[in-house]
A tleap script that builds the chain and sets N, CA, C and O, in Angstrom:
source leaprc.protein.ff14SB
mol = sequence {
  NMET SER ASP ARG ARG GLY PHE LEU LYS THR
  LEU LEU THR LEU PRO LEU ILE ALA GLY ILE
  ALA ALA LYS PHE SER CYS GLU PHE GLU LEU
  PRO VAL GLY CYS ASP LEU SER MET THR SER
  LEU HIE GLU VAL LEU ARG ARG GLY ASP GLU
  LEU LYS LEU GLY CYS PRO ARG LYS LEU LEU
  ILE GLY PRO GLU ASN ILE PHE PRO ALA ARG
  GLU ILE LEU GLY TRP PRO ARG TYR THR ALA
  ASP SER GLU ILE ASN TRP ILE THR SER GLN
  ASN LEU PHE TYR GLU VAL THR GLY ARG TYR
  PRO MET ASN THR TRP ALA VAL GLN PHE ASP
  ARG GLY VAL ILE LYS SER VAL GLY CPRO
}
set mol.1.N position { 20.026 29.689 -31.373 }
set mol.1.CA position { 20.740 28.581 -30.787 }
set mol.1.C position { 20.453 28.425 -29.301 }
set mol.1.O position { 20.379 27.299 -28.809 }
set mol.2.N position { 20.292 29.518 -28.577 }
set mol.2.CA position { 20.067 29.411 -27.134 }
set mol.2.C position { 18.709 28.762 -26.843 }
set mol.2.O position { 18.554 28.108 -25.812 }
set mol.3.N position { 17.735 28.929 -27.724 }
set mol.3.CA position { 16.441 28.293 -27.516 }
set mol.3.C position { 16.550 26.780 -27.601 }
set mol.3.O position { 15.931 26.064 -26.813 }
set mol.4.N position { 17.317 26.301 -28.531 }
set mol.4.CA position { 17.488 24.858 -28.687 }
set mol.4.C position { 18.242 24.282 -27.488 }
set mol.4.O position { 17.891 23.212 -26.991 }
set mol.5.N position { 19.270 24.983 -27.024 }
set mol.5.CA position { 20.028 24.511 -25.862 }
set mol.5.C position { 19.160 24.510 -24.607 }
set mol.5.O position { 19.220 23.583 -23.799 }
set mol.6.N position { 18.370 25.537 -24.457 }
set mol.6.CA position { 17.470 25.596 -23.299 }
set mol.6.C position { 16.460 24.464 -23.324 }
set mol.6.O position { 16.147 23.885 -22.283 }
set mol.7.N position { 15.955 24.148 -24.493 }
set mol.7.CA position { 15.011 23.045 -24.632 }
set mol.7.C position { 15.675 21.718 -24.295 }
set mol.7.O position { 15.084 20.879 -23.614 }
set mol.8.N position { 16.920 21.523 -24.778 }
set mol.8.CA position { 17.631 20.278 -24.485 }
set mol.8.C position { 17.968 20.157 -23.007 }
set mol.8.O position { 17.919 19.058 -22.455 }
set mol.9.N position { 18.313 21.272 -22.351 }
set mol.9.CA position { 18.575 21.232 -20.907 }
set mol.9.C position { 17.313 20.842 -20.140 }
set mol.9.O position { 17.377 20.102 -19.159 }
set mol.10.N position { 16.178 21.344 -20.593 }
set mol.10.CA position { 14.916 20.990 -19.948 }
set mol.10.C position { 14.628 19.509 -20.107 }
set mol.10.O position { 14.193 18.853 -19.160 }
set mol.11.N position { 14.867 18.979 -21.293 }
set mol.11.CA position { 14.656 17.548 -21.521 }
set mol.11.C position { 15.585 16.699 -20.661 }
set mol.11.O position { 15.197 15.623 -20.207 }
set mol.12.N position { 16.798 17.169 -20.434 }
set mol.12.CA position { 17.749 16.402 -19.632 }
set mol.12.C position { 17.420 16.446 -18.135 }
set mol.12.O position { 17.795 15.529 -17.404 }
set mol.13.N position { 16.743 17.469 -17.674 }
set mol.13.CA position { 16.429 17.564 -16.245 }
set mol.13.C position { 15.161 16.799 -15.863 }
set mol.13.O position { 14.952 16.523 -14.681 }
set mol.14.N position { 14.315 16.451 -16.825 }
set mol.14.CA position { 13.083 15.726 -16.494 }
set mol.14.C position { 13.340 14.376 -15.832 }
set mol.14.O position { 12.681 14.077 -14.836 }
set mol.15.N position { 14.263 13.536 -16.325 }
set mol.15.CA position { 14.526 12.277 -15.611 }
set mol.15.C position { 15.081 12.503 -14.210 }
set mol.15.O position { 14.815 11.711 -13.306 }
set mol.16.N position { 15.847 13.569 -14.018 }
set mol.16.CA position { 16.376 13.882 -12.697 }
set mol.16.C position { 15.252 14.222 -11.723 }
set mol.16.O position { 15.269 13.777 -10.575 }
set mol.17.N position { 14.293 14.994 -12.168 }
set mol.17.CA position { 13.144 15.353 -11.328 }
set mol.17.C position { 12.316 14.116 -10.999 }
set mol.17.O position { 11.862 13.960 -9.866 }
set mol.18.N position { 12.116 13.244 -11.970 }
set mol.18.CA position { 11.354 12.017 -11.728 }
set mol.18.C position { 12.079 11.109 -10.738 }
set mol.18.O position { 11.436 10.461 -9.913 }
set mol.19.N position { 13.400 11.054 -10.810 }
set mol.19.CA position { 14.173 10.240 -9.875 }
set mol.19.C position { 14.099 10.769 -8.456 }
set mol.19.O position { 14.006 9.991 -7.506 }
set mol.20.N position { 14.139 12.086 -8.302 }
set mol.20.CA position { 14.030 12.688 -6.973 }
set mol.20.C position { 12.638 12.444 -6.396 }
set mol.20.O position { 12.507 12.125 -5.214 }
set mol.21.N position { 11.613 12.587 -7.208 }
set mol.21.CA position { 10.244 12.354 -6.731 }
set mol.21.C position { 10.044 10.905 -6.320 }
set mol.21.O position { 9.357 10.637 -5.334 }
set mol.22.N position { 10.629 9.962 -7.053 }
set mol.22.CA position { 10.496 8.544 -6.691 }
set mol.22.C position { 11.238 8.232 -5.403 }
set mol.22.O position { 10.820 7.361 -4.639 }
set mol.23.N position { 12.336 8.937 -5.157 }
set mol.23.CA position { 13.113 8.699 -3.944 }
set mol.23.C position { 12.359 9.154 -2.698 }
set mol.23.O position { 12.534 8.565 -1.632 }
set mol.24.N position { 11.539 10.170 -2.804 }
set mol.24.CA position { 10.819 10.699 -1.662 }
set mol.24.C position { 9.390 10.174 -1.566 }
set mol.24.O position { 8.564 10.767 -0.872 }
set mol.25.N position { 9.087 9.081 -2.243 }
set mol.25.CA position { 7.761 8.500 -2.115 }
set mol.25.C position { 7.628 7.892 -0.726 }
set mol.25.O position { 8.604 7.384 -0.174 }
set mol.26.N position { 6.458 7.938 -0.172 }
set mol.26.CA position { 6.211 7.454 1.186 }
set mol.26.C position { 5.853 5.987 1.136 }
set mol.26.O position { 4.674 5.633 1.116 }
set mol.27.N position { 6.850 5.137 1.117 }
set mol.27.CA position { 6.606 3.699 1.167 }
set mol.27.C position { 7.331 3.157 2.391 }
set mol.27.O position { 8.555 3.239 2.496 }
set mol.28.N position { 6.562 2.611 3.299 }
set mol.28.CA position { 7.089 2.065 4.538 }
set mol.28.C position { 6.956 0.551 4.510 }
set mol.28.O position { 6.161 -0.003 3.751 }
set mol.29.N position { 7.742 -0.105 5.344 }
set mol.29.CA position { 7.688 -1.557 5.443 }
set mol.29.C position { 7.570 -1.943 6.908 }
set mol.29.O position { 8.185 -1.318 7.772 }
set mol.30.N position { 6.783 -2.967 7.185 }
set mol.30.CA position { 6.673 -3.452 8.556 }
set mol.30.C position { 8.032 -3.975 9.018 }
set mol.30.O position { 8.761 -4.572 8.226 }
set mol.31.N position { 8.383 -3.759 10.289 }
set mol.31.CA position { 9.693 -4.217 10.756 }
set mol.31.C position { 9.845 -5.741 10.731 }
set mol.31.O position { 10.950 -6.255 10.559 }
set mol.32.N position { 8.744 -6.450 10.902 }
set mol.32.CA position { 8.761 -7.906 10.850 }
set mol.32.C position { 7.813 -8.334 9.740 }
set mol.32.O position { 6.623 -8.019 9.779 }
set mol.33.N position { 8.333 -9.046 8.757 }
set mol.33.CA position { 7.500 -9.512 7.660 }
set mol.33.C position { 6.514 -10.571 8.127 }
set mol.33.O position { 6.866 -11.455 8.907 }
set mol.34.N position { 5.288 -10.479 7.652 }
set mol.34.CA position { 4.273 -11.440 8.082 }
set mol.34.C position { 3.289 -11.691 6.948 }
set mol.34.O position { 3.120 -10.868 6.048 }
set mol.35.N position { 2.649 -12.844 7.018 }
set mol.35.CA position { 1.624 -13.178 6.048 }
set mol.35.C position { 0.406 -12.290 6.264 }
set mol.35.O position { 0.273 -11.640 7.301 }
set mol.36.N position { -0.471 -12.271 5.281 }
set mol.36.CA position { -1.704 -11.498 5.383 }
set mol.36.C position { -2.635 -12.179 6.374 }
set mol.36.O position { -3.057 -13.316 6.165 }
set mol.37.N position { -2.951 -11.474 7.455 }
set mol.37.CA position { -3.863 -11.981 8.473 }
set mol.37.C position { -4.588 -10.797 9.091 }
set mol.37.O position { -4.275 -9.642 8.801 }
set mol.38.N position { -5.549 -11.092 9.938 }
set mol.38.CA position { -6.309 -10.035 10.599 }
set mol.38.C position { -5.388 -9.177 11.479 }
set mol.38.O position { -5.498 -7.951 11.490 }
set mol.39.N position { -4.490 -9.826 12.208 }
set mol.39.CA position { -3.593 -9.100 13.113 }
set mol.39.C position { -2.613 -8.226 12.351 }
set mol.39.O position { -2.384 -7.078 12.731 }
set mol.40.N position { -2.033 -8.748 11.285 }
set mol.40.CA position { -1.071 -7.956 10.521 }
set mol.40.C position { -1.755 -6.791 9.810 }
set mol.40.O position { -1.187 -5.702 9.723 }
set mol.41.N position { -2.948 -7.004 9.310 }
set mol.41.CA position { -3.681 -5.913 8.667 }
set mol.41.C position { -4.054 -4.844 9.691 }
set mol.41.O position { -4.003 -3.650 9.398 }
set mol.42.N position { -4.422 -5.274 10.873 }
set mol.42.CA position { -4.737 -4.331 11.945 }
set mol.42.C position { -3.495 -3.496 12.289 }
set mol.42.O position { -3.603 -2.291 12.513 }
set mol.43.N position { -2.329 -4.127 12.331 }
set mol.43.CA position { -1.083 -3.418 12.630 }
set mol.43.C position { -0.752 -2.393 11.545 }
set mol.43.O position { -0.311 -1.287 11.856 }
set mol.44.N position { -0.957 -2.748 10.288 }
set mol.44.CA position { -0.692 -1.804 9.197 }
set mol.44.C position { -1.633 -0.606 9.295 }
set mol.44.O position { -1.201 0.532 9.114 }
set mol.45.N position { -2.896 -0.845 9.574 }
set mol.45.CA position { -3.848 0.267 9.698 }
set mol.45.C position { -3.514 1.139 10.906 }
set mol.45.O position { -3.677 2.358 10.856 }
set mol.46.N position { -3.049 0.523 11.985 }
set mol.46.CA position { -2.654 1.296 13.165 }
set mol.46.C position { -1.428 2.160 12.852 }
set mol.46.O position { -1.365 3.324 13.247 }
set mol.47.N position { -0.462 1.584 12.142 }
set mol.47.CA position { 0.729 2.354 11.767 }
set mol.47.C position { 0.399 3.481 10.791 }
set mol.47.O position { 1.003 4.552 10.845 }
set mol.48.N position { -0.552 3.236 9.911 }
set mol.48.CA position { -0.977 4.293 8.999 }
set mol.48.C position { -1.583 5.464 9.749 }
set mol.48.O position { -1.351 6.618 9.390 }
set mol.49.N position { -2.361 5.176 10.791 }
set mol.49.CA position { -2.893 6.247 11.638 }
set mol.49.C position { -1.774 6.952 12.385 }
set mol.49.O position { -1.777 8.176 12.512 }
set mol.50.N position { -0.823 6.181 12.874 }
set mol.50.CA position { 0.301 6.726 13.637 }
set mol.50.C position { 1.168 7.640 12.769 }
set mol.50.O position { 1.628 8.680 13.239 }
set mol.51.N position { 1.393 7.264 11.516 }
set mol.51.CA position { 2.213 8.047 10.598 }
set mol.51.C position { 1.427 9.135 9.876 }
set mol.51.O position { 1.990 9.894 9.086 }
set mol.52.N position { 0.126 9.210 10.147 }
set mol.52.CA position { -0.760 10.212 9.538 }
set mol.52.C position { -0.717 10.148 8.005 }
set mol.52.O position { -0.501 11.152 7.327 }
set mol.53.N position { -0.930 8.934 7.485 }
set mol.53.CA position { -0.935 8.730 6.039 }
set mol.53.C position { -2.306 8.933 5.420 }
set mol.53.O position { -2.445 8.831 4.201 }
set mol.54.N position { -3.308 9.213 6.211 }
set mol.54.CA position { -4.652 9.427 5.689 }
set mol.54.C position { -5.479 8.157 5.745 }
set mol.54.O position { -5.175 7.228 6.493 }
set mol.55.N position { -6.521 8.133 4.946 }
set mol.55.CA position { -7.433 6.988 4.923 }
set mol.55.C position { -6.858 5.857 4.079 }
set mol.55.O position { -6.240 6.104 3.044 }
set mol.56.N position { -7.060 4.615 4.519 }
set mol.56.CA position { -6.627 3.496 3.672 }
set mol.56.C position { -7.525 3.383 2.449 }
set mol.56.O position { -8.747 3.468 2.569 }
set mol.57.N position { -6.943 3.194 1.292 }
set mol.57.CA position { -7.698 3.124 0.049 }
set mol.57.C position { -7.908 1.694 -0.430 }
set mol.57.O position { -9.036 1.297 -0.722 }
set mol.58.N position { -6.816 0.909 -0.513 }
set mol.58.CA position { -6.973 -0.469 -0.991 }
set mol.58.C position { -5.841 -1.341 -0.500 }
set mol.58.O position { -4.746 -0.876 -0.184 }
set mol.59.N position { -6.144 -2.609 -0.448 }
set mol.59.CA position { -5.190 -3.638 -0.088 }
set mol.59.C position { -4.654 -4.224 -1.385 }
set mol.59.O position { -5.416 -4.768 -2.184 }
set mol.60.N position { -3.347 -4.115 -1.600 }
set mol.60.CA position { -2.718 -4.622 -2.818 }
set mol.60.C position { -2.139 -5.993 -2.509 }
set mol.60.O position { -1.284 -6.126 -1.633 }
set mol.61.N position { -2.597 -7.007 -3.221 }
set mol.61.CA position { -2.176 -8.380 -2.963 }
set mol.61.C position { -1.778 -9.064 -4.262 }
set mol.61.O position { -2.142 -8.626 -5.354 }
set mol.62.N position { -1.030 -10.136 -4.118 }
set mol.62.CA position { -0.718 -10.993 -5.248 }
set mol.62.C position { -1.800 -12.054 -5.380 }
set mol.62.O position { -2.655 -12.171 -4.503 }
set mol.63.N position { -1.778 -12.826 -6.456 }
set mol.63.CA position { -2.814 -13.832 -6.671 }
set mol.63.C position { -2.871 -14.903 -5.577 }
set mol.63.O position { -3.926 -15.500 -5.359 }
set mol.64.N position { -1.757 -15.153 -4.890 }
set mol.64.CA position { -1.758 -16.185 -3.856 }
set mol.64.C position { -2.449 -15.733 -2.571 }
set mol.64.O position { -2.721 -16.564 -1.704 }
set mol.65.N position { -2.736 -14.457 -2.427 }
set mol.65.CA position { -3.380 -13.948 -1.212 }
set mol.65.C position { -4.870 -13.646 -1.394 }
set mol.65.O position { -5.464 -12.968 -0.555 }
set mol.66.N position { -5.468 -14.128 -2.452 }
set mol.66.CA position { -6.887 -13.856 -2.684 }
set mol.66.C position { -7.749 -14.480 -1.592 }
set mol.66.O position { -8.664 -13.836 -1.081 }
set mol.67.N position { -7.465 -15.714 -1.236 }
set mol.67.CA position { -8.284 -16.395 -0.228 }
set mol.67.C position { -8.232 -15.698 1.132 }
set mol.67.O position { -9.291 -15.449 1.708 }
set mol.68.N position { -7.034 -15.366 1.682 }
set mol.68.CA position { -7.030 -14.647 2.959 }
set mol.68.C position { -7.699 -13.278 2.874 }
set mol.68.O position { -8.355 -12.848 3.824 }
set mol.69.N position { -7.537 -12.591 1.744 }
set mol.69.CA position { -8.171 -11.270 1.603 }
set mol.69.C position { -9.686 -11.400 1.603 }
set mol.69.O position { -10.380 -10.573 2.194 }
set mol.70.N position { -10.204 -12.430 0.945 }
set mol.70.CA position { -11.657 -12.640 0.950 }
set mol.70.C position { -12.154 -13.010 2.333 }
set mol.70.O position { -13.250 -12.607 2.724 }
set mol.71.N position { -11.364 -13.776 3.085 }
set mol.71.CA position { -11.769 -14.119 4.445 }
set mol.71.C position { -11.809 -12.896 5.343 }
set mol.71.O position { -12.713 -12.759 6.167 }
set mol.72.N position { -10.836 -12.005 5.192 }
set mol.72.CA position { -10.739 -10.837 6.066 }
set mol.72.C position { -11.722 -9.752 5.650 }
set mol.72.O position { -12.427 -9.203 6.497 }
set mol.73.N position { -11.781 -9.435 4.373 }
set mol.73.CA position { -12.570 -8.294 3.908 }
set mol.73.C position { -13.902 -8.668 3.291 }
set mol.73.O position { -14.729 -7.797 3.020 }
set mol.74.N position { -14.116 -9.947 3.067 }
set mol.74.CA position { -15.327 -10.356 2.370 }
set mol.74.C position { -16.560 -10.349 3.248 }
set mol.74.O position { -16.506 -10.004 4.428 }
set mol.75.N position { -17.656 -10.731 2.655 }
set mol.75.CA position { -18.926 -10.813 3.355 }
set mol.75.C position { -19.008 -12.139 4.081 }
set mol.75.O position { -18.302 -13.051 3.650 }
set mol.76.N position { -19.757 -12.349 5.092 }
set mol.76.CA position { -20.661 -11.392 5.724 }
set mol.76.C position { -19.930 -10.478 6.701 }
set mol.76.O position { -18.929 -10.871 7.300 }
set mol.77.N position { -20.425 -9.289 6.853 }
set mol.77.CA position { -19.838 -8.311 7.761 }
set mol.77.C position { -20.678 -8.149 9.026 }
set mol.77.O position { -20.589 -7.118 9.693 }
set mol.78.N position { -21.468 -9.121 9.357 }
set mol.78.CA position { -22.360 -8.999 10.516 }
set mol.78.C position { -21.783 -9.630 11.767 }
set mol.78.O position { -22.527 -9.864 12.719 }
set mol.79.N position { -20.523 -9.908 11.809 }
set mol.79.CA position { -19.908 -10.557 12.959 }
set mol.79.C position { -19.853 -9.610 14.160 }
set mol.79.O position { -19.883 -8.390 13.996 }
set mol.80.N position { -19.774 -10.160 15.332 }
set mol.80.CA position { -19.737 -9.354 16.551 }
set mol.80.C position { -18.318 -8.971 16.933 }
set mol.80.O position { -18.129 -8.225 17.894 }
set mol.81.N position { -17.314 -9.457 16.213 }
set mol.81.CA position { -15.923 -9.158 16.536 }
set mol.81.C position { -15.642 -7.691 16.226 }
set mol.81.O position { -15.802 -7.257 15.085 }
set mol.82.N position { -15.225 -6.928 17.229 }
set mol.82.CA position { -15.030 -5.489 17.048 }
set mol.82.C position { -13.845 -5.191 16.136 }
set mol.82.O position { -13.863 -4.187 15.424 }
set mol.83.N position { -12.807 -6.045 16.140 }
set mol.83.CA position { -11.654 -5.809 15.281 }
set mol.83.C position { -12.040 -5.953 13.811 }
set mol.83.O position { -11.612 -5.152 12.979 }
set mol.84.N position { -12.836 -6.955 13.488 }
set mol.84.CA position { -13.296 -7.136 12.110 }
set mol.84.C position { -14.193 -5.976 11.704 }
set mol.84.O position { -14.081 -5.473 10.586 }
set mol.85.N position { -15.072 -5.551 12.583 }
set mol.85.CA position { -15.943 -4.419 12.260 }
set mol.85.C position { -15.140 -3.147 12.036 }
set mol.85.O position { -15.499 -2.333 11.186 }
set mol.86.N position { -14.048 -2.961 12.795 }
set mol.86.CA position { -13.227 -1.773 12.616 }
set mol.86.C position { -12.540 -1.792 11.256 }
set mol.86.O position { -12.486 -0.764 10.581 }
set mol.87.N position { -12.013 -2.944 10.842 }
set mol.87.CA position { -11.330 -3.039 9.547 }
set mol.87.C position { -12.330 -2.862 8.405 }
set mol.87.O position { -12.039 -2.153 7.441 }
set mol.88.N position { -13.482 -3.481 8.493 }
set mol.88.CA position { -14.447 -3.346 7.405 }
set mol.88.C position { -15.093 -1.967 7.391 }
set mol.88.O position { -15.591 -1.537 6.350 }
set mol.89.N position { -15.096 -1.264 8.519 }
set mol.89.CA position { -15.641 0.092 8.515 }
set mol.89.C position { -14.703 1.069 7.810 }
set mol.89.O position { -15.104 2.190 7.496 }
set mol.90.N position { -13.467 0.659 7.559 }
set mol.90.CA position { -12.521 1.504 6.835 }
set mol.90.C position { -12.802 1.510 5.328 }
set mol.90.O position { -12.136 2.227 4.581 }
set mol.91.N position { -13.778 0.720 4.877 }
set mol.91.CA position { -14.105 0.589 3.452 }
set mol.91.C position { -12.878 0.200 2.635 }
set mol.91.O position { -12.614 0.765 1.574 }
set mol.92.N position { -12.149 -0.757 3.140 }
set mol.92.CA position { -10.938 -1.230 2.500 }
set mol.92.C position { -11.285 -2.365 1.546 }
set mol.92.O position { -11.939 -3.331 1.938 }
set mol.93.N position { -10.854 -2.251 0.304 }
set mol.93.CA position { -11.088 -3.269 -0.712 }
set mol.93.C position { -9.744 -3.779 -1.195 }
set mol.93.O position { -8.733 -3.087 -1.073 }
set mol.94.N position { -9.727 -4.978 -1.738 }
set mol.94.CA position { -8.460 -5.519 -2.219 }
set mol.94.C position { -8.384 -5.460 -3.739 }
set mol.94.O position { -9.391 -5.509 -4.445 }
set mol.95.N position { -7.139 -5.352 -4.215 }
set mol.95.CA position { -6.861 -5.345 -5.655 }
set mol.95.C position { -5.739 -6.345 -5.909 }
set mol.95.O position { -4.685 -6.286 -5.276 }
set mol.96.N position { -5.973 -7.249 -6.827 }
set mol.96.CA position { -4.974 -8.266 -7.164 }
set mol.96.C position { -4.012 -7.678 -8.194 }
set mol.96.O position { -4.427 -7.167 -9.234 }
set mol.97.N position { -2.730 -7.760 -7.883 }
set mol.97.CA position { -1.711 -7.224 -8.770 }
set mol.97.C position { -0.550 -8.206 -8.857 }
set mol.97.O position { -0.284 -8.935 -7.902 }
set mol.98.N position { 0.119 -8.230 -9.952 }
set mol.98.CA position { 1.296 -9.071 -10.121 }
set mol.98.C position { 2.580 -8.318 -9.830 }
set mol.98.O position { 3.675 -8.822 -10.082 }
set mol.99.N position { 2.447 -7.114 -9.301 }
set mol.99.CA position { 3.597 -6.255 -9.050 }
set mol.99.C position { 4.452 -6.741 -7.880 }
set mol.99.O position { 5.666 -6.533 -7.862 }
set mol.100.N position { 3.814 -7.386 -6.910 }
set mol.100.CA position { 4.543 -7.834 -5.730 }
set mol.100.C position { 4.882 -9.309 -5.836 }
set mol.100.O position { 4.092 -10.087 -6.370 }
set mol.101.N position { 6.056 -9.709 -5.331 }
set mol.101.CA position { 6.386 -11.130 -5.322 }
set mol.101.C position { 5.547 -11.878 -4.296 }
set mol.101.O position { 4.783 -11.276 -3.541 }
set mol.102.N position { 5.700 -13.192 -4.280 }
set mol.102.CA position { 4.903 -14.027 -3.392 }
set mol.102.C position { 5.119 -13.623 -1.931 }
set mol.102.O position { 6.227 -13.259 -1.537 }
set mol.103.N position { 4.054 -13.691 -1.137 }
set mol.103.CA position { 4.039 -13.363 0.292 }
set mol.103.C position { 4.296 -11.888 0.575 }
set mol.103.O position { 4.695 -11.536 1.685 }
set mol.104.N position { 4.079 -11.036 -0.390 }
set mol.104.CA position { 4.206 -9.600 -0.195 }
set mol.104.C position { 2.852 -8.963 -0.445 }
set mol.104.O position { 2.188 -9.265 -1.437 }
set mol.105.N position { 2.450 -8.095 0.445 }
set mol.105.CA position { 1.187 -7.377 0.302 }
set mol.105.C position { 1.367 -5.978 0.865 }
set mol.105.O position { 2.303 -5.722 1.622 }
set mol.106.N position { 0.472 -5.074 0.497 }
set mol.106.CA position { 0.603 -3.680 0.919 }
set mol.106.C position { -0.773 -3.049 1.055 }
set mol.106.O position { -1.747 -3.497 0.450 }
set mol.107.N position { -0.828 -2.000 1.863 }
set mol.107.CA position { -2.038 -1.188 1.985 }
set mol.107.C position { -1.693 0.201 1.480 }
set mol.107.O position { -0.748 0.834 1.951 }
set mol.108.N position { -2.468 0.662 0.519 }
set mol.108.CA position { -2.264 1.984 -0.053 }
set mol.108.C position { -3.145 2.977 0.682 }
set mol.108.O position { -4.360 2.797 0.769 }
set mol.109.N position { -2.528 4.030 1.214 }
set mol.109.CA position { -3.224 5.100 1.920 }
set mol.109.C position { -3.290 6.330 1.023 }
set mol.109.O position { -2.807 6.302 -0.109 }
set mol.110.N position { -3.882 7.404 1.521 }
set mol.110.CA position { -3.939 8.646 0.763 }
set mol.110.C position { -2.544 9.180 0.458 }
set mol.110.O position { -2.282 9.642 -0.653 }
set mol.111.N position { -1.645 9.118 1.449 }
set mol.111.CA position { -0.338 9.731 1.306 }
set mol.111.C position { 0.815 8.739 1.493 }
set mol.111.O position { 1.864 9.110 2.018 }
set mol.112.N position { 0.638 7.523 1.084 }
set mol.112.CA position { 1.731 6.573 1.195 }
set mol.112.C position { 1.271 5.136 1.145 }
set mol.112.O position { 0.083 4.845 1.003 }
set mol.113.N position { 2.244 4.234 1.265 }
set mol.113.CA position { 1.995 2.802 1.197 }
set mol.113.C position { 2.786 2.136 2.330 }
set mol.113.O position { 3.941 2.478 2.583 }
set mol.114.N position { 2.144 1.187 3.000 }
set mol.114.CA position { 2.832 0.340 3.957 }
set mol.114.C position { 2.745 -1.079 3.452 }
set mol.114.O position { 1.661 -1.584 3.159 }
set mol.115.N position { 3.912 -1.730 3.352 }
set mol.115.CA position { 3.906 -3.087 2.814 }
set mol.115.C position { 4.570 -4.052 3.795 }
set mol.115.O position { 5.306 -3.661 4.701 }
set mol.116.N position { 4.275 -5.308 3.571 }
set mol.116.CA position { 4.849 -6.370 4.379 }
set mol.116.C position { 5.402 -7.437 3.441 }
set mol.116.O position { 4.707 -7.928 2.551 }
set mol.117.N position { 6.648 -7.777 3.657 }
set mol.117.CA position { 7.278 -8.857 2.917 }
set mol.117.C position { 7.238 -10.063 3.829 }
set mol.117.O position { 7.890 -10.084 4.873 }
set mol.118.N position { 6.475 -11.063 3.438 }
set mol.118.CA position { 6.232 -12.221 4.285 }
set mol.118.C position { 7.484 -13.026 4.591 }
set mol.118.O position { 8.549 -12.785 4.023 }
set mol.119.N position { 7.340 -13.980 5.493 }
set mol.119.CA position { 8.491 -14.781 5.922 }
set mol.119.C position { 9.023 -15.668 4.818 }
set mol.119.O position { 9.990 -16.401 5.026 }
savepdb mol mol.pdb
quit
């Protein structure tokens, strides 16, 4: 009987562990919500460096932000603007997801996510 009770206690603690892990996920939000632009993306990358979240992996956008993402991260990358060269040197790519509502976008880093909820 004690084996069955121990097994049931283990099953009951798994959702508790998952809830605690979700609570301590590193998801930050910009203090001022803004649309996807070169300046806002630069600010997110700067904050990621400041918070030591690691390398940026991908830009998570909704379907309505495809055009700005292509303008910022797309080709050609031969421009003389140093800010654009810095962002594209991060090897940041975008991924379209339906997970975020309209005007919300995020950058996923190695150890966390920074998102912006637009105006």
